[in-house]
Each structure stands twice: as structure tokens, then as C-alpha cells.
KEBAMI-341309 format. One record per atom (N, C-alpha, C): residue number from 1; residue in three letters; atom name; x, y, z. Coordinates in pm, whole numbers, plus 50000, padded with zeros to 5 digits. Example, Ala and Ser with C-alpha at 12.3 -4.5 7.8 and 13.67 -1.06 7.14 Angstrom:
2
1, ala, N, 51319, 49431, 50780
1, ala, CA, 51230, 49550, 50780
1, ala, C, 51320, 49670, 50780
2, ser, N, 51285, 49775, 50708
2, ser, CA, 51367, 49894, 50714
2, ser, C, 51290, 50003, 50787
REM end
This chain:
133
1, unk, N, 53137, 07320, 27269
1, unk, CA, 53015, 07312, 27193
1, unk, C, 52924, 07206, 27255
2, unk, N, 52798, 07239, 27270
2, unk, CA, 52701, 07150, 27332
2, unk, C, 52676, 07026, 27245
3, unk, N, 52659, 06914, 27311
3, unk, CA, 52619, 06791, 27243
3, unk, C, 52467, 06783, 27253
4, unk, N, 52403, 06737, 27147
4, unk, CA, 52258, 06724, 27148
4, unk, C, 52216, 06588, 27092
5, unk, N, 52097, 06546, 27133
5, unk, CA, 52036, 06423, 27084
5, unk, C, 51888, 06454, 27062
6, unk, N, 51832, 06404, 26951
6, unk, CA, 51694, 06434, 26917
6, unk, C, 51611, 06306, 26910
7, unk, N, 51493, 06313, 26972
7, unk, CA, 51394, 06206, 26961
7, unk, C, 51288, 06255, 26864
8, unk, N, 51273, 06186, 26754
8, unk, CA, 51171, 06221, 26656
8, unk, C, 51039, 06160, 26702
9, unk, N, 50950, 06245, 26755
9, unk, CA, 50826, 06198, 26815
9, unk, C, 50703, 06271, 26763
10, unk, N, 50717, 06337, 26650
10, unk, CA, 50607, 06415, 26595
10, unk, C, 50483, 06329, 26574
11, unk, N, 50500, 06207, 26527
11, unk, CA, 50385, 06122, 26498
11, unk, C, 50309, 06078, 26623
12, unk, N, 50372, 06078, 26740
12, unk, CA, 50306, 06034, 26864
12, unk, C, 50282, 06150, 26960
13, unk, N, 50379, 06238, 26975
13, unk, CA, 50370, 06346, 27073
13, unk, C, 50348, 06484, 27011
14, unk, N, 50344, 06489, 26878
14, unk, CA, 50317, 06615, 26811
14, unk, C, 50438, 06703, 26787
15, unk, N, 50555, 06659, 26833
15, unk, CA, 50678, 06735, 26809
15, unk, C, 50799, 06647, 26835
16, unk, N, 50912, 06693, 26787
16, unk, CA, 51039, 06627, 26815
16, unk, C, 51100, 06692, 26939
17, unk, N, 51184, 06617, 27009
17, unk, CA, 51248, 06667, 27130
17, unk, C, 51399, 06661, 27111
18, unk, N, 51466, 06773, 27133
18, unk, CA, 51612, 06779, 27131
18, unk, C, 51659, 06818, 27269
19, unk, N, 51748, 06737, 27323
19, unk, CA, 51807, 06768, 27454
19, unk, C, 51955, 06790, 27436
20, unk, N, 52013, 06865, 27529
20, unk, CA, 52157, 06889, 27524
20, unk, C, 52221, 06840, 27652
21, unk, N, 52351, 06841, 27652
21, unk, CA, 52430, 06789, 27763
21, unk, C, 52439, 06887, 27880
22, unk, N, 52325, 06937, 27925
22, unk, CA, 52322, 07026, 28040
22, unk, C, 52345, 06946, 28168
23, unk, N, 52384, 07012, 28273
23, unk, CA, 52405, 06943, 28401
23, unk, C, 52275, 06879, 28449
24, unk, N, 52163, 06946, 28427
24, unk, CA, 52034, 06889, 28467
24, unk, C, 52007, 06758, 28395
25, unk, N, 52032, 06754, 28265
25, unk, CA, 52010, 06631, 28189
25, unk, C, 52109, 06522, 28228
26, unk, N, 52231, 06559, 28254
26, unk, CA, 52331, 06460, 28297
26, unk, C, 52292, 06401, 28431
27, unk, N, 52241, 06482, 28522
27, unk, CA, 52195, 06430, 28651
27, unk, C, 52080, 06333, 28631
28, unk, N, 51986, 06367, 28542
28, unk, CA, 51874, 06277, 28514
28, unk, C, 51924, 06145, 28455
29, unk, N, 52020, 06154, 28365
29, unk, CA, 52075, 06033, 28302
29, unk, C, 52146, 05948, 28407
30, unk, N, 52226, 06009, 28492
30, unk, CA, 52295, 05934, 28597
30, unk, C, 52195, 05861, 28685
31, unk, N, 52091, 05931, 28725
31, unk, CA, 51988, 05869, 28810
31, unk, C, 51916, 05758, 28733
32, unk, N, 51889, 05781, 28606
32, unk, CA, 51822, 05680, 28525
32, unk, C, 51903, 05552, 28510
33, unk, N, 52030, 05566, 28483
33, unk, CA, 52117, 05447, 28471
33, unk, C, 52123, 05372, 28604
34, unk, N, 52131, 05446, 28713
34, unk, CA, 52131, 05380, 28845
34, unk, C, 52003, 05301, 28865
35, unk, N, 51889, 05359, 28824
35, unk, CA, 51761, 05289, 28840
35, unk, C, 51756, 05162, 28757
36, unk, N, 51808, 05167, 28636
36, unk, CA, 51810, 05047, 28551
36, unk, C, 51892, 04937, 28619
37, unk, N, 52011, 04972, 28667
37, unk, CA, 52096, 04871, 28732
37, unk, C, 52036, 04823, 28864
38, unk, N, 51967, 04910, 28937
38, unk, CA, 51901, 04867, 29061
38, unk, C, 51793, 04765, 29032
39, unk, N, 51718, 04788, 28925
39, unk, CA, 51611, 04693, 28889
39, unk, C, 51670, 04561, 28841
40, unk, N, 51779, 04566, 28767
40, unk, CA, 51846, 04443, 28724
40, unk, C, 51898, 04367, 28846
41, unk, N, 51960, 04439, 28938
41, unk, CA, 52013, 04378, 29060
41, unk, C, 51902, 04317, 29144
42, unk, N, 51789, 04388, 29156
42, unk, CA, 51676, 04336, 29233
42, unk, C, 51625, 04205, 29173
43, unk, N, 51622, 04198, 29042
43, unk, CA, 51581, 04076, 28973
43, unk, C, 51680, 03963, 29002
44, unk, N, 51809, 03995, 28997
44, unk, CA, 51912, 03894, 29027
44, unk, C, 51903, 03845, 29171
45, unk, N, 51870, 03934, 29264
45, unk, CA, 51859, 03898, 29405
45, unk, C, 51734, 03813, 29431
46, unk, N, 51631, 03837, 29353
46, unk, CA, 51502, 03771, 29372
46, unk, C, 51502, 03627, 29321
47, unk, N, 51573, 03605, 29211
47, unk, CA, 51570, 03474, 29147
47, unk, C, 51711, 03422, 29124
48, unk, N, 51727, 03290, 29136
48, unk, CA, 51858, 03231, 29110
48, unk, C, 51889, 03228, 28961
49, unk, N, 51787, 03196, 28881
49, unk, CA, 51802, 03193, 28737
49, unk, C, 51705, 03293, 28676
50, unk, N, 51760, 03388, 28602
50, unk, CA, 51678, 03492, 28540
50, unk, C, 51683, 03474, 28389
51, unk, N, 51568, 03478, 28327
51, unk, CA, 51560, 03468, 28182
51, unk, C, 51593, 03602, 28118
52, unk, N, 51650, 03596, 27997
52, unk, CA, 51678, 03721, 27927
52, unk, C, 51550, 03802, 27906
53, unk, N, 51437, 03734, 27887
53, unk, CA, 51310, 03804, 27869
53, unk, C, 51275, 03886, 27993
54, unk, N, 51310, 03836, 28110
54, unk, CA, 51283, 03911, 28234
54, unk, C, 51373, 04034, 28244
55, unk, N, 51499, 04018, 28206
55, unk, CA, 51586, 04136, 28202
55, unk, C, 51532, 04238, 28103
56, unk, N, 51486, 04188, 27988
56, unk, CA, 51434, 04277, 27885
56, unk, C, 51313, 04356, 27935
57, unk, N, 51224, 04291, 28009
57, unk, CA, 51107, 04360, 28066
57, unk, C, 51150, 04475, 28156
58, unk, N, 51246, 04446, 28242
58, unk, CA, 51295, 04547, 28336
58, unk, C, 51361, 04664, 28262
59, unk, N, 51447, 04631, 28167
59, unk, CA, 51519, 04735, 28094
59, unk, C, 51424, 04820, 28011
60, unk, N, 51335, 04756, 27936
60, unk, CA, 51244, 04833, 27851
60, unk, C, 51152, 04922, 27933
61, unk, N, 51099, 04869, 28041
61, unk, CA, 51012, 04948, 28128
61, unk, C, 51086, 05070, 28182
62, unk, N, 51207, 05049, 28226
62, unk, CA, 51283, 05159, 28287
62, unk, C, 51329, 05260, 28183
63, unk, N, 51366, 05215, 28064
63, unk, CA, 51407, 05309, 27959
63, unk, C, 51291, 05402, 27924
64, unk, N, 51170, 05347, 27912
64, unk, CA, 51054, 05431, 27880
64, unk, C, 51032, 05534, 27992
65, unk, N, 51042, 05490, 28117
65, unk, CA, 51026, 05583, 28231
65, unk, C, 51133, 05692, 28228
66, unk, N, 51256, 05652, 28200
66, unk, CA, 51366, 05749, 28204
66, unk, C, 51359, 05847, 28087
67, unk, N, 51313, 05803, 27971
67, unk, CA, 51293, 05896, 27860
67, unk, C, 51188, 05999, 27898
68, unk, N, 51079, 05955, 27959
68, unk, CA, 50973, 06047, 28002
68, unk, C, 51027, 06151, 28100
69, unk, N, 51109, 06106, 28193
69, unk, CA, 51169, 06199, 28290
69, unk, C, 51265, 06296, 28222
70, unk, N, 51346, 06243, 28133
70, unk, CA, 51445, 06325, 28063
70, unk, C, 51379, 06434, 27979
71, unk, N, 51263, 06403, 27923
71, unk, CA, 51191, 06499, 27838
71, unk, C, 51089, 06583, 27916
72, unk, N, 51080, 06559, 28047
72, unk, CA, 50983, 06630, 28131
72, unk, C, 50840, 06618, 28078
73, unk, N, 50803, 06495, 28044
73, unk, CA, 50670, 06472, 27986
73, unk, C, 50563, 06463, 28095
74, unk, N, 50443, 06504, 28059
74, unk, CA, 50329, 06486, 28147
74, unk, C, 50298, 06337, 28157
75, unk, N, 50214, 06301, 28252
75, unk, CA, 50178, 06161, 28269
75, unk, C, 50112, 06106, 28142
76, unk, N, 50025, 06186, 28081
76, unk, CA, 49957, 06142, 27958
76, unk, C, 50056, 06123, 27843
77, unk, N, 50148, 06218, 27827
77, unk, CA, 50246, 06206, 27720
77, unk, C, 50344, 06091, 27747
78, unk, N, 50377, 06069, 27874
78, unk, CA, 50465, 05959, 27909
78, unk, C, 50401, 05826, 27869
79, unk, N, 50271, 05815, 27888
79, unk, CA, 50199, 05693, 27850
79, unk, C, 50204, 05672, 27699
80, unk, N, 50203, 05780, 27623
80, unk, CA, 50207, 05772, 27477
80, unk, C, 50338, 05715, 27426
81, unk, N, 50444, 05724, 27506
81, unk, CA, 50572, 05667, 27465
81, unk, C, 50561, 05518, 27436
82, unk, N, 50467, 05451, 27500
82, unk, CA, 50449, 05308, 27478
82, unk, C, 50399, 05277, 27337
83, unk, N, 50348, 05380, 27268
83, unk, CA, 50302, 05362, 27130
83, unk, C, 50412, 05391, 27027
84, unk, N, 50527, 05433, 27074
84, unk, CA, 50639, 05463, 26984
84, unk, C, 50724, 05339, 26963
85, unk, N, 50808, 05345, 26862
85, unk, CA, 50904, 05239, 26838
85, unk, C, 51000, 05232, 26956
86, unk, N, 51011, 05113, 27016
86, unk, CA, 51105, 05099, 27126
86, unk, C, 51248, 05120, 27078
87, unk, N, 51278, 05077, 26957
87, unk, CA, 51411, 05097, 26902
87, unk, C, 51445, 05246, 26898
88, unk, N, 51349, 05328, 26857
88, unk, CA, 51372, 05473, 26854
88, unk, C, 51397, 05527, 26994
89, unk, N, 51317, 05482, 27091
89, unk, CA, 51334, 05527, 27230
89, unk, C, 51468, 05483, 27286
90, unk, N, 51501, 05354, 27266
90, unk, CA, 51627, 05302, 27320
90, unk, C, 51746, 05371, 27255
91, unk, N, 51740, 05390, 27124
91, unk, CA, 51850, 05456, 27054
91, unk, C, 51868, 05599, 27104
92, unk, N, 51758, 05671, 27121
92, unk, CA, 51764, 05808, 27174
92, unk, C, 51827, 05807, 27313
93, unk, N, 51776, 05723, 27402
93, unk, CA, 51824, 05721, 27540
93, unk, C, 51970, 05675, 27547
94, unk, N, 52002, 05566, 27480
94, unk, CA, 52139, 05515, 27489
94, unk, C, 52239, 05609, 27424
95, unk, N, 52197, 05680, 27319
95, unk, CA, 52285, 05780, 27258
95, unk, C, 52310, 05895, 27355
96, unk, N, 52205, 05941, 27421
96, unk, CA, 52221, 06048, 27521
96, unk, C, 52313, 06002, 27633
97, unk, N, 52292, 05881, 27681
97, unk, CA, 52377, 05826, 27788
97, unk, C, 52523, 05822, 27743
98, unk, N, 52546, 05768, 27627
98, unk, CA, 52682, 05753, 27576
98, unk, C, 52748, 05887, 27547
99, unk, N, 52678, 05973, 27473
99, unk, CA, 52734, 06102, 27433
99, unk, C, 52756, 06196, 27551
100, unk, N, 52662, 06197, 27646
100, unk, CA, 52669, 06293, 27755
100, unk, C, 52752, 06245, 27873
101, unk, N, 52761, 06112, 27893
101, unk, CA, 52829, 06062, 28013
101, unk, C, 52940, 05960, 27984
102, unk, N, 52941, 05903, 27865
102, unk, CA, 53040, 05801, 27834
102, unk, C, 53003, 05663, 27886
103, unk, N, 52885, 05649, 27946
103, unk, CA, 52840, 05520, 27996
103, unk, C, 52763, 05446, 27888
104, unk, N, 52730, 05321, 27917
104, unk, CA, 52655, 05238, 27824
104, unk, C, 52525, 05194, 27890
105, unk, N, 52416, 05204, 27816
105, unk, CA, 52287, 05157, 27866
105, unk, C, 52282, 05006, 27855
106, unk, N, 52246, 04937, 27963
106, unk, CA, 52239, 04792, 27957
106, unk, C, 52137, 04745, 27853
107, unk, N, 52168, 04633, 27789
107, unk, CA, 52074, 04574, 27694
107, unk, C, 52089, 04423, 27699
108, unk, N, 51982, 04355, 27663
108, unk, CA, 51986, 04209, 27661
108, unk, C, 52085, 04160, 27555
109, unk, N, 52091, 04229, 27443
109, unk, CA, 52188, 04189, 27340
109, unk, C, 52330, 04188, 27395
110, unk, N, 52364, 04293, 27470
110, unk, CA, 52500, 04299, 27526
110, unk, C, 52519, 04191, 27631
111, unk, N, 52415, 04165, 27710
111, unk, CA, 52424, 04058, 27810
111, unk, C, 52448, 03924, 27742
112, unk, N, 52378, 03900, 27632
112, unk, CA, 52395, 03774, 27559
112, unk, C, 52537, 03764, 27502
113, unk, N, 52589, 03872, 27447
113, unk, CA, 52725, 03872, 27393
113, unk, C, 52826, 03843, 27504
114, unk, N, 52806, 03906, 27620
114, unk, CA, 52897, 03884, 27733
114, unk, C, 52893, 03740, 27779
115, unk, N, 52772, 03682, 27781
115, unk, CA, 52759, 03542, 27821
115, unk, C, 52829, 03449, 27721
116, unk, N, 52812, 03478, 27592
116, unk, CA, 52877, 03397, 27489
116, unk, C, 53029, 03405, 27501
117, unk, N, 53082, 03524, 27526
117, unk, CA, 53227, 03540, 27543
117, unk, C, 53277, 03462, 27664
118, unk, N, 53201, 03467, 27773
118, unk, CA, 53240, 03394, 27893
118, unk, C, 53238, 03244, 27868
119, unk, N, 53137, 03197, 27797
119, unk, CA, 53129, 03054, 27766
119, unk, C, 53244, 03012, 27675
120, unk, N, 53277, 03094, 27576
120, unk, CA, 53389, 03063, 27487
120, unk, C, 53520, 03059, 27565
121, unk, N, 53536, 03154, 27657
121, unk, CA, 53658, 03157, 27737
121, unk, C, 53669, 03030, 27822
122, unk, N, 53557, 02985, 27877
122, unk, CA, 53559, 02861, 27956
122, unk, C, 53590, 02740, 27869
123, unk, N, 53533, 02737, 27749
123, unk, CA, 53555, 02626, 27658
123, unk, C, 53698, 02623, 27604
124, unk, N, 53760, 02738, 27595
124, unk, CA, 53896, 02748, 27543
124, unk, C, 54003, 02735, 27651
125, unk, N, 53961, 02721, 27775
125, unk, CA, 54055, 02712, 27886
125, unk, C, 54140, 02586, 27870
126, unk, N, 54269, 02599, 27891
126, unk, CA, 54362, 02487, 27880
126, unk, C, 54339, 02392, 27997
127, unk, N, 54304, 02266, 27968
127, unk, CA, 54278, 02171, 28078
127, unk, C, 54403, 02144, 28163
128, unk, N, 54520, 02173, 28108
128, unk, CA, 54645, 02155, 28186
128, unk, C, 54658, 02263, 28291
129, unk, N, 54596, 02376, 28263
129, unk, CA, 54599, 02485, 28360
129, unk, C, 54493, 02457, 28465
130, unk, N, 54529, 02458, 28586
130, unk, CA, 54432, 02430, 28693
130, unk, C, 54457, 02528, 28806
131, unk, N, 54350, 02564, 28873
131, unk, CA, 54365, 02655, 28985
131, unk, C, 54432, 02584, 29103
132, unk, N, 54438, 02451, 29096
132, unk, CA, 54502, 02376, 29204
132, unk, C, 54653, 02377, 29192
133, unk, N, 54706, 02405, 29072
133, unk, CA, 54852, 02401, 29051
133, unk, C, 54919, 02522, 29104
REM end
């Protein structure tokens, strides 16, 4: 049975969009996730210290682009996505990514959680344990 995800966009684009887990859509999602990670990596390569706000700019920009590609929107309609709730767009895209491919869309919230876990692990490290021993 096909998996589907719907973007409710009637208020901005005049209709809702439902996509299914077709090979074409999976290919678009795979390419989209690669683009998001490439942009994150480019930011990491460019700067020694990156602010979460900078990651957020890259991720949000790319998610909007990838939703437009996934829905085969015209340039004008793609621009209208910027007037929609980003939460709705991100939820639609990340649900499609997760349901259709099993992958996770990067987010600043997840990056922050990962950083907190790493810091806690460092703080909880036994001082008796040393890499020199």
C-alpha cells in the first residue's frame, strides 16, 4: 500500500498537495537531503565556529527549495512557499523523508540536543579514566 503525505496549502497555493512514495519522489527526496547536508558541510568548511542561526538559515532555505521541487511548483508558486508556515513546510518535508526513506531531516533542534548530550557525556566522564592509561 502506498504511503502518502499531504501539504495543506489551499490558503497560499489554492490547493492541497498529496504526494506518494513513488520512485520519482524518493529520488527527489534523496537528492534534497544530500543538498541539505552539502550546504551544512560547506558552512562547516567555511567557518571554524558556526552559529545555530546560520545552520537554521541553510536548512530553512533548502527545505523550502526541496518542497518546491518535490511538488513540481512553478517559480511563482515556489516563491509563495515563503508566505506559508515554515512549521507546516518542515513537517510535510520531514514526514515525507522519514516515511518514504527512513532518513531524518536535519534540524537545529536536533543539533542542539546532540550537542547537549555530548557535553553531558564529557561532564560525566570519569576523571580516573584517561586515554593515556
